[in-house]
C-alpha positions, 0 to 999 in steps of 0.5 A: 900826767899826774897831780901834786897833793896841792893840785887839782883833783884827778877825777875818775869813775868805776866801770864794773859792767863791762859795756863799751857804751858806758865807757864811751859815755864816761869819756864823753863827759870828760872824766880824767880816768876810768877804772875798768874792773876785772877784780869785782866787775861783771865782765871778763878780760874779753870785754876790755879791748872794746872798752879801750876802743870806745875811749879812743879819741877821748882824753880819758885814761883807761886804767884796768884793775887786775885780779891780783899780782898777776904779771901775765895779765898785767902785760897782756892788758898793757899790750891791749892799750891800758893806760895804767894798771891798778893792783888790789891787795898789795901788802908788801914792797916785794909785791909792788916790785913784782908789779913794776917788773911786769910793766917794764921791759928788760933790763928794768923788768920782765914784760914780754916784747911784741911790736905788733900789739894794739898799744903800738898801733899793731906795728905802726907806732915806735917801740921803745929802744932796748935798754930804755923805757917808753917816753914818759908821755906814754908810760902807764901808771901803776896804782897799788891798792892799800886795803888791809892793816898789813898793807898800812903797816908796810905802806912806807916801804910800798911807797918807796918802790920805784915805779909805783905812782899812786897809793890807792885806798880801798875803803870797803876792804880796809874798813872790813879788815880793821873790823875783822881783827880788832885785837890787832887794829891799834889805829882806826880807819881815819888814822890809816888814811893819814898814814897812807897819805903821809907815806905817799907825800914823803915818797913824792907819790900821789894818794887816791881813794874811791868816794861813794858819798859826795859829802866825803869829797871835801874832807878827803881832798883836805887830807891830800887825796887827789886821785879820786874815783867818784861812784860806779856805773852799777851804783849810778844805775841802781840809784836811777832805778830806785828813783823810778821804783819810788815813782812807781810806788807813789802812783795810785793803782788803777781802780778795779775795772777801770 
C-alpha cells in the first residue's frame, strides 16, 4: 500500500515511549502507519513485540526504526511482524542496498529463513517459495532517512536502489548537519527538501517527512511529500501536561490558614 505524489497523504505518528497501550490507541484512531522508534525511543527491542500485538486487527501499519544499518536487527524485527523498517542516516546507495539485502530472502538478499516466526503465524501461514519474494501485499516497506548533507548529495543514487520505497527526511538532523558545516553547505534546507522530493519522483518512489507544526503540513504536501508523520507520543503528552501546568499556575493559591 503506497501513495503517489498526487495521491492522498499517508499519515502516521511517532511512538517513542514503547507502550502497547499507546500503540493500540493510535491504531484505534486510524493512523495509516506508526513509527516504533528504536533509535531515540525510550524502550528496547524487547518492547516491540507487544506493540506489534497491540496493533493486530487494526489497519495501521507498524514501521520500526532501527538504530542504524544493522542487518541482524532488521531481520529480527521483520520476523516479529514489522510491516516495514526505517533506517536512519543512510548516506550512500551501498548502505541502502545492504538494508534491502537484509530484508529479502535468497537469492535476492541475505535474510535468514525461519517458517515458525510470528510474521508467518508461528508456522501457520504460507512461507514464500524459494527464489521468489513474498506476495506484494505482505512485502515490508523500506524507508531510508535522508538526514545529512552527504545524503542529499547522494540522494539520486539512493533513490534508484531497487527495494527502497520511501526517502524520508529527518528534519532535525538535516538542519543540524547543515548548520554544523556552513563551509560545505552550498544549498539551504528548503533546497535540500526539493532535491529529495525530485529524486524520489524521478525514481518512482515516495518522499516523506516528520511534521512538528501543523501549519507546515500544507507547504510540505505542496512540495510533494506524502508519507507524513505527525508529531509523537512524547510531544503530545508534553503539550497536554503543559496545558495542565498552566492551569495550575493560573489558580489562586489558598489563603494561609484556610
